[in-house]
N, C-alpha and C positions, 0 to 999 in steps of 0.2 A: 382482767388485768387491773390492778389498782395503782394509783399514782399519788405521790405527795405533791405539795404545792410547787409551783414554778420557782426556780432560783435563777438569779442573774449570774453571768460569768464573773462579774466583779465581787460577788459574795462568796465564791468558793475559795478554798485554801490554795496557796501557790502550787502545791504538789498536784492537786487535781486539775488546776488550770493548765499545768504543763501537759498532762495527759489529754485534756480536752483540745488543746492546741494541736497536738499530733493527730488526733482523730479528725479535726477540721481540715488540717493540711491534706490528709489522705482523701477526704471526701471532696474537697473543693479544688485541689490542684488540677484534675482533669477538666474541670469546667472553666478554668481561668486561662486566658490567652496571654501567657507570659513568655517573653523571649528568653529570659534567663531565670535561674533559680533565685528567689528572693531570700534574704537573710532571715534567720529566726527572729531577730528583733523586730523586723517589719511585720511578720505574721503576728507576733504578740501585740504590737501596737494597733494593728488593724482590728484584731479581735476585741481588744480592750475598748477601742472606739465604738465598735458596734454594740458591745456589751449584750450579747444574745442571751435569751432565756432558755433554760433547760428544764426538762421534766424527768424526775427520777421514777422509773417504772419498775414495778415488781410483778413478776410472773414466774415462770419456771426459773428464769435467770434474771437477776436485776440488771437494768440497763439505764443509761443516761441518754436521753434523746433531745436533740435540738428542736425547739418549738417551731412549727412551720411558719409562724408569724415572723420569726427572726431571720429566716432565710434571705428575703430580699435585701434587707439592710446589711446583713453580714456579707452577702455577695458583692454589693456595691462598695462597701468599705475595703474588702479584700482586693477587689479589682483596682480601686483608686490608689490605695496605699502600696500595694505590691508592685504596681506599674511604676510608681515614683521611685521605689527602692531598687528595682531591678536594673 
């Protein structure tokens, strides 16, 4: 599998950002202990604050992967911001 350089969330176009936000929501919602559903704006703000790095991987099927180093900060920002918004 080959990979291009890392890119930050803030450097990708708004259309791709929206897709990435949805993927992050799907992945992180089960991990977060939220009493109610947080609004979309709160998710966007939390992800923008964390500004995680991604890696574009090419293999059989191209994928965008969240860099493992970005997980802890992203999880912390999501927990903090979404708890405030809920």
